[in-house]
N, C-alpha and C positions, 0 to 999 in steps of 0.2 A: 510375282504376285500370284496367289493361288488360283486354281482354275475355277472354283466356285465363285459366283458373282456377288452375292448379297446375303450372307447368313443372317439370321434373326438373332437379335441381342436383347437380353433383358438385363438391366443394371439395378444395383441395390446399394443405397448410400447408408453408411454407418455413421450416425452422428457423433457417437463418442470419439471416434478416431478421424473423423472427417474423410474416410476412405471408402472406396467403391469397389465391390465385387460384381463380377459379371457372369452371365450364362449366355453361351453361344450355342446355337442348335439348327438342325436342319429338319424341317418337317417332313421332307420326303422319306428320309431314312429313320427319323425319330432319334437320331444320335445327338449328343450334347456333350459339352465340356463346361465346367465351372472353373473360373479364374479368380484366384486370390480370395477365397471365402474366409470370413473373419469371424471369431468367437466374441461374445461379450464377455469382458474381464473387468472386476473391480479389483484394482490394485490395492485398495485400503483392506480389503477383507480376504483377498485370495479366491474369492467365488467366481466361478466360470458357468456362464449359460449359453444356451444356443437358440435364443429367441430370434435373433437377427438372421442367422443362417437358415433357420427353419423355413423361412419365406421362400428360399430357392429350393429347399427339398420339397416344399408344398406345391410349387410351380412344376416342378419336374415330375411329380406324381401325377398332378392334374392333367399334364400334356402327354403322359405316357411315354416320357423320354427315356432313352437307354443312355446312361452316363458312361462315357468312354474314358475321359480325363478329368483330372483335377489338377490345373496347372497353376504353378506359383511363378510370378514374373521375377521374383527376387527373395532373398531373405529379408523380410520385413523386420524394421526395428521399433515400430510404433504401434503394432497390432499383433495379435496371436492368431495363427492360422487355424481354421477349422477343418483341415483337409482329412484327418483321420475320422471325424464324425461324419462328414460328407460320404466318405467311402463306405463306412458302416451302414449308412442309410440307403445309399443309392449304387454302391458299387464304384468302379473306375479305378484308373492308376493314378498315383501321386507322382507328379513330375515337376522338374525344375532344370535349370541350366547347370552344364557340368562345372561352371565356375563356383558352385556351392562347395565343392570338396576343398578348395583352398581356404574358404572361409571357416570350414568345420575345423581344419587343422589349426588355424590362427586361434580361433576362440576356445577349442579345447584347452589351449595352452594357457589362455587368459583365466579361464575358469577352474584351471587345474583338474579337468576331468581325466580320469584314467580308467582303464578297463572297460567294463561294460557301460560306465557313464559316458564314454565318449560318443560324440556325434560322428557318424560315418556314412559313406555314401549308400550303403545298402538300406538305410532307413526310408530312402525314396524308391518308388517302384522303377523309375527310369530318370535318367539325367541326360538331357538333350546336347547335343554338339552344335556348334554354330552351323547353320545351313541345313540341319536335319529336316526332313519332311515326315509328317505323321497325319494320320487320318481321323476324321470325326464322322464315321458313316460315309456319306457322299461328299463331304467337305475335306478339303486339303489344307493342312497347316503347314507353315514354314517357320523356323526358329531363326531369329536374328540375334546374335549376341550384341547388346547394348549396354557395356559397362560405364561406370562413371559415378553414379550414386552409390552403387557398390561394385564389387568385381564380378558378382554372379548375375547381374541383370540381363534378362533377355526380352525379347519382343516376340509375340506370337502373331503372325499375319495369317489371317483366315479369310479367304476371299477379299472383299474390299474393305475389311476390318483389320486393325492392327490394335493389339492389346499391349501397351507400352510402359505399364508399370509406373514407376517414379522418374522416368527420364524426363518427360515435360509435363507441365500443368497447363491450365487453360492460358490462351495467348495474352489474356490481361493480367496474369499473375507471374508468369516466369517459367523457371525450370526447377527441378530437384536439386537439393543440396549435393555436394560432393566431398565433404570434409570427414565422413566416416573412414574408418581403417579399411584400406582396400579400395576406396574410392578415389576419385581424382578429377579436377575441373577440365583437364585437357582430354582425358578419355571420355568424359561427359559431352564436351563439345563435338568430338568426332562421331559419338554415337548419335547425336542429334542430326548430324549432317547425313548420316546413313538413313534416318527416317525420313528426313526431308527429300531423299532421293527417290521415295516412294512416288507412285502417281499422286496428282494434286487432289484427286477425289477420294483418295483413301480415308477411311474413317478411322480416328485414333480414339481409343478408349482409355481413360485415364484411371489412375489408382488413387487419387486424392483430389479434392478441391477445397481450398481454404477461404474462398470468397474474396475476390479482389475488391478493394475499395470502391464503393460506388455501385456494386453489383449485389442485387437482392436475393438472388437464387443460386443454389449449388448447381454446377454444370460438370459434366465428365465426358462429354463427346465433343470432339473438333475434328478438323480436317488437315491434312498436310499443307493444303493451300492457305488455310487461316493461321497455321503455326508458322508460316514464314514472316508473319507480323508480330510474333511473340515479343514481349516487351525486353526480354534479355537477350534476344538474338538479332533483331532487326537492326541493320547498319553497323554490325560488329564483326570484326575478324575474330580468328581464334585467340590472339593475345588480349584483345579488348574483353572478350568473353570471361577468359580465366581471371583477369585482374577484378572484373566485377563479380564473378561468382565467389572468389576467395574472400573479398571484402564483405559480401552479403553473408557468407557462411560464418564469419566471425561474430556476427550479431545474433545468430540463432541460439536458442536454449538447447538443452540436452532433452531429447524425447522421453516423456515420462515412463513409457513402457519399454525402454531400450534394452535393459538386461532381461526382464522376463521375456520379451519378444524373442531375442536371440536364443536363449536356452530351449525354448519351445520349438521354434521355427527352424532351427538347424537340425532338430530331430524330425522333421517333416510333420510337426504338430504333436508328436508323442512327448508326454511329461517325463521327468526323471523318474527312475524306479522308485517306488516307496521305500522308505527306511523301516527300521524294526517295529515302529509303531503304526505302520500301514499308511503314513502320510507322506505325500511328495512335497518337496521343498525346492525353491529356487534360490540360487546364490546371488549376493550382491557384494561385488568387491569394493573394498574401502580403500581410499587413497589419501 
């Protein structure tokens, strides 16, 4: 657990993707990090805007914060990262887990990207190793590899707060899916056990909330203690969980922004180079 006790966290819900971005900061040093910032993207027209992420930019400027990091918990497949825009407006280093490199190799092949079109590790300012320690001013962060949803998922533990990406959802909803290439239910189960080994009072900040049946409001903060009662975990061993997760994943549809998200997010938010008409294009593999 990080030495800092209770960092301040401001969270922002993005209704179009049911996703959440977070800003964690320390008032004493005015240092901050933004975690999983999201762009507004209209898949029908290809138009991109920054209305949602501008709320975080406005708060940072109003508080006089010094942005140190723009942290990605994983390569999202259902939203486009706003990391380069945040860096342009506020500074900071764009970082993710080192598992991103394997995903880049795999998807460069899928999209047939060659030469300068390929996504490579150098598009990120930093790639964290499992267990690596980093600073946000007076705050100390620790990186935990938590693969399963994808091979590149990491959790950032900052004081009593852990930003866990898509590993777990609210206890009344369950866990992330594990059927994407590079993911796996067994890896997900073991990553969840790693999270549950944190102190009970650890605050867990989620990347999504899809509203469990019977709940009226979106929520994205829980605790290790509460997650022990997660509907997909409670009274289940590893094999029980794997069987349940695999069956559940078979019923899930394909994310609407899967291919656009991968092509942008594997490049740390950078669009493919414009073609000779000055326009950027995204690929859609046909099967």
